[in-house]
C-alpha positions as CSV (number, residue, x, y, z in Angstrom):
1,M,-65.0,128.7,-140.1
2,N,-67.5,130.3,-137.2
3,N,-71.3,129.2,-136.9
4,T,-73.5,132.6,-137.6
5,V,-76.8,133.1,-135.7
6,D,-78.8,132.3,-139.1
7,E,-76.7,129.1,-139.2
8,M,-78.0,128.0,-135.7
9,A,-81.4,128.8,-136.1
10,A,-83.9,126.2,-135.5
11,F,-86.8,125.0,-137.4
12,G,-90.4,124.4,-136.0
13,W,-92.5,121.2,-137.2
14,D,-94.3,123.1,-139.5
15,D,-91.8,126.0,-140.7
16,E,-91.2,126.0,-144.0
17,I,-87.1,124.8,-145.3
18,E,-86.0,126.4,-148.4
19,Y,-83.6,123.5,-150.7
20,S,-80.1,123.3,-149.4
21,E,-77.0,121.5,-151.2
22,G,-75.7,120.6,-147.9
23,G,-73.9,121.9,-144.7
24,N,-69.9,123.4,-145.0
25,F,-68.1,120.2,-143.9
26,T,-64.4,120.8,-142.7
27,L,-61.5,118.4,-143.1
28,L,-58.7,118.8,-140.4
29,P,-55.6,117.3,-140.9
30,E,-53.9,114.7,-138.4
31,G,-52.9,116.2,-135.1
32,E,-53.4,117.4,-131.5
33,Y,-55.9,119.9,-131.4
34,P,-58.1,121.6,-128.7
35,F,-61.9,120.4,-128.1
36,I,-64.8,121.8,-126.2
37,V,-68.0,120.0,-125.3
38,T,-70.8,121.6,-126.9
39,N,-73.9,118.9,-126.7
40,F,-74.5,115.9,-124.3
41,E,-77.3,113.4,-124.7
42,R,-78.6,110.2,-123.0
43,S,-79.4,107.3,-125.0
44,N,-79.4,103.9,-125.3
45,Y,-77.4,101.4,-127.7
46,T,-79.8,98.5,-128.8
47,P,-77.0,95.9,-130.6
48,G,-77.4,94.7,-134.1
49,P,-77.1,91.2,-135.2
50,N,-73.4,91.5,-135.7
51,S,-72.5,93.7,-132.4
52,K,-70.0,92.7,-130.2
53,A,-71.2,94.9,-127.5
54,P,-74.3,94.4,-125.3
55,A,-77.4,96.7,-124.9
56,C,-76.1,99.5,-122.5
57,N,-76.5,103.2,-121.7
58,M,-74.9,105.5,-124.2
59,A,-73.3,109.0,-123.7
60,V,-73.6,110.8,-127.0
61,I,-71.3,113.9,-126.4
62,T,-70.8,116.5,-129.4
63,V,-67.2,118.1,-129.2
64,K,-66.1,121.3,-131.5
65,V,-62.5,121.1,-132.1
66,T,-60.4,124.2,-133.5
67,A,-57.3,124.5,-135.8
68,P,-54.6,127.2,-135.1
69,N,-55.8,128.9,-138.6
70,G,-59.3,129.1,-136.9
71,D,-60.6,126.2,-139.0
72,E,-63.5,124.3,-136.7
73,T,-65.3,121.0,-137.1
74,T,-67.9,118.9,-134.7
75,L,-67.6,115.3,-133.7
76,K,-70.4,113.3,-132.2
77,E,-68.6,110.8,-130.4
78,Q,-70.8,107.3,-128.4
79,F,-69.4,106.4,-125.7
80,L,-71.0,103.0,-124.6
81,M,-71.1,102.1,-121.2
82,Y,-70.2,98.5,-120.5
83,E,-66.9,97.1,-118.9
84,K,-65.1,96.7,-122.1
85,M,-65.2,100.4,-123.1
86,K,-64.6,102.0,-119.9
87,W,-60.9,102.8,-121.1
88,K,-62.5,105.1,-123.8
89,L,-64.8,106.8,-120.8
90,S,-61.4,107.0,-118.7
91,Q,-59.5,108.7,-121.2
92,F,-62.1,111.3,-122.4
93,F,-63.1,112.2,-118.5
94,V,-58.8,112.5,-117.8
95,S,-58.9,114.9,-120.5
96,I,-61.6,117.4,-119.5
97,G,-60.0,117.4,-116.0
98,Q,-62.8,115.4,-114.1
99,Q,-60.4,112.3,-113.3
100,K,-57.7,111.7,-112.3
101,K,-55.1,109.0,-113.9
102,G,-55.9,105.6,-111.9
103,E,-58.5,106.7,-109.8
104,A,-62.4,105.7,-110.2
105,L,-65.1,108.4,-111.2
106,R,-68.7,109.1,-110.4
107,P,-68.7,111.0,-113.7
108,N,-70.3,114.8,-113.2
109,W,-72.8,114.5,-116.4
110,Q,-73.7,118.2,-115.1
111,A,-70.3,119.6,-115.9
112,L,-70.0,118.2,-119.4
113,L,-71.3,121.2,-121.1
114,G,-68.3,123.5,-121.9
115,A,-65.9,121.5,-120.6
116,Q,-62.4,121.6,-122.5
117,G,-59.7,119.0,-123.7
118,K,-57.3,117.9,-126.1
119,L,-57.8,115.4,-128.5
120,K,-55.9,113.2,-131.3
121,L,-57.9,113.7,-134.5
122,I,-57.3,111.0,-137.5
123,V,-58.5,111.5,-140.9
124,N,-60.6,108.1,-141.7
125,P,-61.3,107.0,-145.0
126,Y,-64.3,105.5,-146.2
127,K,-66.4,104.5,-148.9
128,D,-69.8,106.1,-149.1
129,K,-72.4,103.3,-149.0
130,K,-74.9,105.0,-151.3
131,T,-72.8,106.6,-154.0
132,G,-69.6,104.1,-153.3
133,E,-67.1,107.2,-153.8
134,D,-64.3,106.8,-151.4
135,K,-64.5,109.8,-148.8
136,Q,-62.7,111.1,-145.8
137,N,-64.0,112.2,-142.5
138,N,-62.2,113.0,-139.1
139,R,-62.3,110.9,-136.0
140,V,-60.8,111.0,-132.6
141,D,-58.0,109.0,-132.2
142,R,-57.8,109.3,-128.1
143,Y,-58.2,111.8,-125.8
144,L,-55.5,113.7,-124.8
145,E,-54.0,113.9,-120.6
146,P,-53.7,117.3,-119.8
147,E,-50.4,119.2,-119.7
148,E,-51.0,120.7,-116.5
149,P,-54.0,119.2,-114.9
150,N,-56.6,121.4,-113.5
151,Y,-59.0,118.5,-111.8
152,Q,-62.7,119.8,-111.4
153,T,-63.9,119.0,-108.1
154,Q,-67.2,116.8,-107.6
155,Q,-69.0,119.3,-105.6
156,T,-71.2,121.9,-107.0
157,A,-71.8,125.3,-105.3
158,A,-74.2,127.7,-106.1
159,P,-73.5,130.4,-108.9
160,G,-71.6,133.3,-107.3
161,Y,-70.8,131.6,-104.2
162,Q,-67.5,131.9,-102.8
163,A,-65.9,130.0,-100.0
164,P,-65.5,132.3,-96.8
165,Q,-61.6,133.3,-96.3
166,Q,-59.5,131.5,-93.9
167,G,-57.8,133.9,-91.8
């Protein structure tokens, strides 16, 4: 299912909002899928009373996952940026080609939009807190290494710039 321009239209603070039953939600079957990063936000994590994570920076990354039949779903991932969770960050950055396995990385956050990779998706059962209904959603189980690594360089050049030909 592809988003139409009308589905992507933003509302102003004073706009009238027509009643809607809810958005379209596509549950994809478990499996490996390509993804593309469609949004990135810098945020902060504030731990609750039972949290095992400290207060830290948090990267909120939205990915669009597309099935072979054209069905799509969008997932929002929260990457807590502290020592115990660096494995998840590395997994993501290896998947999109910014990091080489076994090497350190200073992430190029500006290069995230449009970055592509592959992930393993699972179906996550949960109980709706409001209704008590049993429901399901998709979650990322893990980000996968590219089959043919295409590592992005950390250098950024002006658009249209081409390196001089060696002769």
